[in-house]
C-alpha positions as CSV (number, residue, x, y, z in Angstrom):
1,M,-41.8,-5.4,25.0
2,D,-40.3,-7.6,27.6
3,E,-36.5,-7.9,28.2
4,E,-36.1,-11.3,26.4
5,A,-37.8,-10.0,23.2
6,L,-35.7,-6.8,23.4
7,I,-32.5,-8.9,23.6
8,Q,-33.5,-10.9,20.6
9,K,-34.3,-7.8,18.6
10,V,-31.0,-6.2,19.5
11,M,-29.2,-9.4,18.5
12,D,-30.9,-9.4,15.2
13,E,-30.0,-5.8,14.5
14,L,-26.3,-6.6,15.1
15,S,-26.1,-9.2,12.3
16,L,-23.9,-11.8,14.1
17,E,-24.1,-14.2,11.1
18,A,-20.8,-12.9,9.8
19,L,-19.0,-14.6,12.7
20,D,-20.6,-18.0,12.1
21,H,-17.8,-18.7,9.6
22,Y,-15.3,-18.8,12.5
23,M,-17.2,-21.2,14.6
24,D,-15.8,-24.3,12.9
25,I,-12.9,-24.5,15.3
26,L,-15.2,-25.4,18.2
27,P,-16.0,-29.1,18.7
28,Q,-19.8,-28.4,19.2
29,K,-21.6,-27.2,16.1
30,Q,-23.3,-24.0,16.9
31,S,-23.8,-20.4,15.6
32,F,-22.1,-17.4,17.2
33,S,-25.6,-16.2,18.3
34,E,-26.2,-19.4,20.2
35,L,-22.8,-19.1,21.9
36,V,-23.7,-15.5,23.0
37,F,-27.0,-16.7,24.3
38,R,-25.3,-19.4,26.3
39,V,-22.9,-16.9,27.8
40,L,-25.8,-14.6,28.6
41,E,-27.5,-17.5,30.5
42,G,-24.2,-18.6,32.1
43,K,-24.6,-22.0,30.6
44,S,-21.8,-22.3,28.1
45,N,-21.4,-25.9,26.9
46,L,-17.7,-25.6,26.1
47,D,-15.4,-27.9,28.1
48,I,-12.5,-25.4,28.2
49,P,-10.1,-27.6,30.2
50,G,-10.8,-30.6,28.0
51,M,-10.3,-28.6,24.9
52,L,-7.0,-27.3,26.2
53,W,-5.7,-30.8,27.0
54,K,-6.9,-32.2,23.7
55,S,-5.3,-29.3,21.8
56,F,-2.0,-29.8,23.6
57,T,-1.8,-33.6,23.0
58,D,-3.0,-33.4,19.4
59,S,-0.6,-30.6,18.6
60,L,2.3,-32.4,20.2
61,F,1.7,-35.7,18.3
62,L,1.0,-33.8,15.0
63,E,4.3,-31.9,15.2
64,W,6.2,-35.1,15.9
65,N,4.5,-36.9,13.0
66,T,5.3,-34.0,10.8
67,V,8.9,-33.0,11.7
68,G,10.0,-36.1,13.6
69,S,11.5,-37.6,10.5
70,I,13.3,-34.4,9.7
71,L,14.8,-34.3,13.2
72,I,15.9,-37.9,12.9
73,Q,17.6,-37.0,9.6
74,V,19.4,-34.1,11.2
75,M,20.6,-36.4,14.0
76,L,21.8,-39.0,11.6
77,V,23.7,-36.6,9.4
78,A,25.4,-35.0,12.5
79,L,26.3,-38.3,14.0
80,L,27.6,-39.6,10.6
81,F,29.9,-36.7,10.1
82,S,31.1,-36.9,13.7
83,I,32.0,-40.6,13.2
84,L,33.7,-39.9,9.9
85,E,35.8,-37.1,11.5
86,K,36.9,-39.3,14.5
87,W,37.4,-42.7,12.9
88,T,38.8,-41.8,9.4
89,T,41.7,-39.8,8.2
90,L,39.7,-37.1,6.6
91,G,41.7,-33.9,6.2
92,G,42.5,-31.0,4.0
93,Y,40.2,-30.5,1.0
94,G,38.3,-33.8,1.5
95,G,37.5,-33.0,5.1
96,Q,36.2,-29.5,4.2
97,V,34.0,-30.9,1.4
98,T,32.6,-33.5,3.7
99,F,31.9,-30.8,6.4
100,F,30.2,-28.4,4.0
101,L,28.0,-31.2,2.6
102,S,27.0,-32.3,6.0
103,Y,26.4,-28.8,7.3
104,G,24.5,-27.8,4.2
105,G,22.3,-30.9,4.5
106,V,21.5,-30.0,8.1
107,V,20.8,-26.4,7.2
108,L,18.3,-27.4,4.4
109,L,16.4,-29.6,6.9
110,L,16.3,-26.9,9.5
111,V,15.0,-24.4,6.9
112,E,12.1,-26.7,6.2
113,I,11.2,-26.6,9.9
114,L,11.6,-22.8,10.0
115,A,9.2,-22.5,7.0
116,R,6.6,-24.6,8.8
117,G,6.8,-22.4,12.0
118,K,6.5,-19.2,9.9
119,T,3.5,-20.6,8.1
120,M,1.8,-21.3,11.4
121,V,2.4,-17.7,12.7
122,Q,1.3,-16.1,9.4
123,G,-1.8,-18.3,9.3
124,G,-2.6,-17.4,12.9
125,I,-2.2,-13.7,12.4
126,N,-4.3,-13.7,9.1
127,W,-7.1,-15.6,10.9
128,C,-7.1,-13.1,13.8
129,V,-7.1,-10.1,11.4
130,G,-10.1,-11.5,9.5
131,Y,-11.9,-12.4,12.7
132,M,-11.3,-9.0,14.2
133,G,-12.6,-7.5,10.9
134,C,-16.0,-9.1,11.6
135,M,-15.9,-8.6,15.4
136,I,-15.2,-4.8,15.4
137,P,-18.4,-3.7,13.6
138,V,-20.5,-5.9,15.9
139,L,-19.0,-4.5,19.0
140,G,-19.1,-1.0,17.6
141,G,-22.8,-1.4,16.7
142,A,-23.6,-2.6,20.3
143,T,-21.8,0.4,21.7
144,L,-23.8,2.7,19.4
145,L,-27.1,1.1,20.5
146,S,-26.1,1.6,24.1
147,G,-26.2,5.4,23.5
148,K,-22.5,6.2,23.0
149,P,-22.2,7.2,19.4
150,L,-18.8,9.0,19.7
151,R,-17.3,6.1,21.6
152,A,-18.6,3.6,19.0
153,T,-17.0,5.6,16.2
154,V,-13.7,6.0,18.1
155,Y,-13.6,2.3,19.0
156,Q,-14.2,1.1,15.4
157,E,-11.8,3.5,13.7
158,L,-9.0,3.1,16.3
159,T,-9.3,-0.7,16.5
160,Y,-9.4,-1.1,12.8
161,S,-6.3,1.0,12.5
162,M,-4.6,-1.1,15.3
163,V,-5.4,-4.4,13.5
164,L,-4.1,-3.2,10.2
165,F,-1.0,-1.7,11.7
166,V,-0.1,-4.8,13.7
167,E,-0.6,-6.9,10.6
168,Q,1.8,-4.8,8.6
169,V,4.4,-4.6,11.3
170,M,4.3,-8.4,11.9
171,E,4.4,-9.2,8.2
172,H,7.0,-6.7,7.1
173,L,9.2,-6.2,10.1
174,F,9.2,-8.9,12.9
175,L,8.7,-12.1,10.8
176,P,11.5,-11.2,8.4
177,A,13.7,-10.3,11.4
178,V,13.2,-13.8,12.8
179,D,14.1,-15.4,9.5
180,L,17.2,-13.2,9.3
181,Y,18.1,-14.2,12.9
182,V,18.1,-17.9,12.1
183,L,20.0,-17.5,8.9
184,L,22.7,-15.4,10.6
185,V,23.0,-18.0,13.3
186,V,23.8,-20.6,10.6
187,G,26.3,-18.3,8.9
188,N,27.9,-17.0,12.1
189,E,29.5,-20.4,12.8
190,L,31.1,-20.4,9.3
191,L,32.4,-16.8,9.7
192,E,34.0,-17.2,13.2
193,G,31.3,-15.3,15.1
194,R,31.3,-12.1,13.1
195,F,27.6,-11.7,13.4
196,S,27.4,-12.2,17.2
197,W,26.4,-8.6,18.0
198,I,23.8,-8.5,15.2
199,L,22.3,-11.7,16.5
200,E,22.0,-10.3,20.0
201,F,20.5,-7.1,18.6
202,L,17.9,-9.0,16.5
203,F,16.8,-11.3,19.4
204,K,16.4,-8.5,21.9
205,G,14.9,-6.1,19.2
206,V,12.2,-8.6,18.3
207,S,11.5,-9.6,21.9
208,Q,11.3,-6.1,23.3
209,G,9.9,-4.5,20.1
210,V,6.7,-6.5,20.1
211,K,6.1,-5.6,23.8
212,L,6.7,-1.9,23.1
213,L,4.3,-2.1,20.1
214,C,1.6,-3.6,22.3
215,G,2.1,-1.1,25.1
216,A,2.0,1.9,22.8
217,V,-1.2,0.7,21.0
218,L,-3.0,-0.2,24.2
219,S,-2.0,3.2,25.8
220,L,-3.3,5.1,22.8
221,Q,-6.5,3.1,22.8
222,T,-7.1,3.7,26.5
223,L,-6.6,7.4,26.2
224,E,-8.9,7.8,23.2
225,Q,-11.6,5.7,24.7
226,V,-11.6,7.7,28.0
227,M,-11.7,11.0,26.1
228,A,-14.5,9.8,23.9
229,G,-16.4,8.4,26.9
230,A,-16.3,11.7,28.7
231,R,-17.7,13.5,25.7
232,D,-20.4,10.9,25.3
233,V,-21.5,11.2,28.9
234,A,-21.8,15.0,28.5
235,A,-23.7,14.8,25.2
236,G,-25.9,11.9,26.5
237,N,-26.9,13.8,29.6
238,T,-28.0,16.9,27.6
239,V,-30.1,14.9,25.2
240,V,-31.7,12.7,27.8
241,K,-32.6,15.7,30.1
242,A,-34.1,17.5,27.1
243,L,-36.3,14.5,26.2
244,E,-37.3,13.9,29.8
245,A,-38.5,17.4,30.1
246,I,-41.2,16.9,27.5
247,P,-44.6,16.4,29.3
248,G,-46.1,12.9,28.8
249,L,-43.0,11.6,27.0
250,G,-40.4,12.0,29.7
251,N,-41.2,8.9,31.7
252,L,-41.6,6.7,28.6
253,V,-38.2,7.9,27.2
254,K,-36.5,7.3,30.6
255,T,-38.0,3.8,31.1
256,S,-37.5,2.6,27.5
257,G,-34.0,4.1,27.2
258,E,-32.8,2.5,30.5
259,M,-34.1,-0.9,29.4
260,L,-32.5,-0.6,25.9
261,V,-29.2,0.6,27.3
262,G,-29.2,-2.1,30.0
263,C,-29.9,-4.9,27.5
264,T,-27.4,-3.6,25.0
265,I,-24.6,-3.4,27.5
266,L,-25.4,-6.9,28.7
267,I,-25.4,-8.2,25.1
268,R,-22.2,-6.3,24.2
269,N,-20.3,-7.8,27.2
270,S,-21.6,-11.3,26.3
271,I,-20.5,-10.8,22.7
272,G,-17.1,-9.7,24.0
273,M,-16.9,-12.8,26.2
274,A,-17.9,-15.2,23.5
275,G,-15.5,-13.5,21.0
276,S,-12.7,-13.7,23.5
277,I,-13.4,-17.5,24.0
278,L,-13.3,-18.1,20.3
279,L,-10.1,-16.2,19.8
280,V,-8.3,-18.0,22.7
281,V,-9.5,-21.4,21.5
282,F,-8.1,-20.7,18.0
283,L,-4.8,-19.3,19.1
284,L,-4.1,-22.3,21.4
285,T,-3.5,-24.6,18.4
286,P,-0.7,-22.7,16.6
287,L,0.8,-21.6,19.9
288,I,1.0,-25.1,21.2
289,Q,2.3,-26.3,17.8
290,I,5.1,-23.8,17.8
291,L,5.9,-24.6,21.4
292,A,6.1,-28.3,20.5
293,L,8.6,-27.4,17.7
294,E,10.6,-25.3,20.2
295,V,10.7,-28.2,22.7
296,L,11.6,-30.7,20.0
297,M,14.4,-28.5,18.8
298,K,15.8,-27.9,22.3
299,G,15.6,-31.7,22.9
300,L,17.6,-32.3,19.8
301,V,20.2,-29.8,21.0
302,V,20.6,-31.8,24.2
303,V,21.0,-35.0,22.2
304,L,23.5,-33.6,19.8
305,E,25.7,-31.5,22.1
306,P,27.8,-34.4,23.5
307,V,28.5,-36.0,20.1
308,A,28.0,-33.5,17.2
309,L,30.1,-30.6,16.0
310,K,29.5,-27.3,17.7
311,S,28.5,-25.6,14.5
312,I,25.7,-28.1,13.9
313,T,24.5,-27.9,17.5
314,T,24.6,-24.1,17.4
315,A,22.5,-24.0,14.2
316,V,19.8,-26.3,15.8
317,A,19.8,-24.1,18.9
318,G,19.4,-21.0,16.7
319,L,16.3,-22.5,15.1
320,A,14.9,-23.3,18.6
321,K,15.4,-19.6,19.5
322,G,13.7,-18.6,16.3
323,M,10.7,-20.8,17.3
324,E,10.7,-19.0,20.7
325,L,10.5,-15.6,18.9
326,Y,7.6,-16.9,16.7
327,R,5.8,-18.0,19.8
328,R,6.2,-14.6,21.4
329,L,5.0,-12.8,18.3
330,L,1.8,-14.8,18.0
331,G,1.2,-14.7,21.7
332,W,1.5,-10.9,21.9
333,T,-0.6,-10.5,18.8
334,G,-3.4,-12.5,20.5
335,I,-3.1,-10.5,23.7
336,L,-3.4,-7.2,21.7
337,F,-6.5,-8.4,19.9
338,L,-8.1,-9.7,23.1
339,A,-7.4,-6.3,24.7
340,G,-9.2,-4.7,21.7
341,I,-12.3,-6.7,22.4
342,A,-12.1,-6.1,26.2
343,M,-11.8,-2.4,25.8
344,S,-15.2,-2.2,24.1
345,C,-16.7,-3.9,27.2
346,V,-14.7,-2.1,29.9
347,F,-14.9,1.5,28.6
348,G,-18.5,1.0,27.3
349,I,-19.9,0.5,30.8
350,S,-19.3,4.0,32.2
């Protein structure tokens, strides 16, 4: 059996059809197997720079079309109250009622933008979790066919656990913490800064916590993969030497085994590359959309700061920081999952 036929047979054994469902995000219609073959040949037909630019421009215009009217409403409410405060004799009870109505209207509009940002992050994380659920068995199977059964088992079990753990931590800890941060920013202005230390703790806690989470998970994965690899090498050497010692069978086992292992390693690395491309292309859209929201909110702060009340400007700035935290959460989640794919290729070579 020649090398090309062997590659096709190994590809069929890995059942890559489960990943075709995630290929809709690419502009060119193709299956995951076709993408892997193009990566193998070094002839990928994906225009990555063009896709990046199109994703950026489309996301920017989409977010403006979606939330632009809300931002204009926030600006009008803030300016209207500022004019009423300066050019009328509002005072006492009437002034307080007008302030709370204006501030409450601004907060309701900002909560709508916050909900949109959270939906983007949750959708991105859910897509990544489902995608990794299909990718991990494929990479584990390729590692198994390359003659490293223990490493394949460790990779699948450890990466599955990592994906589920990250999903739970993001959903039940970090995302609610960002929501709480934005709500406390809104209430902090009404309560004369009583939540300032909590706000600082939440912002730093989420920012540093997600980095620590990624560092801990990656360190554990690296350690387990190295240990499993060392045991696989020892076990593999013993089995191969025993088979090669059989008269008449040794040369055949050695030649066929080397060809199979070489083809499988090549396929596994190509699958990892194709899978990484697909993950990056998908993550770009929600990341750029959240970045666009962050930029729009910071631009609104610049416009409101000279004319609007400090409380309203601070609330808008708090939402901008919330979008920054959302962007960091989704970005680090993507980096962690990309590392999970890369480890199968890096540690599977030795």
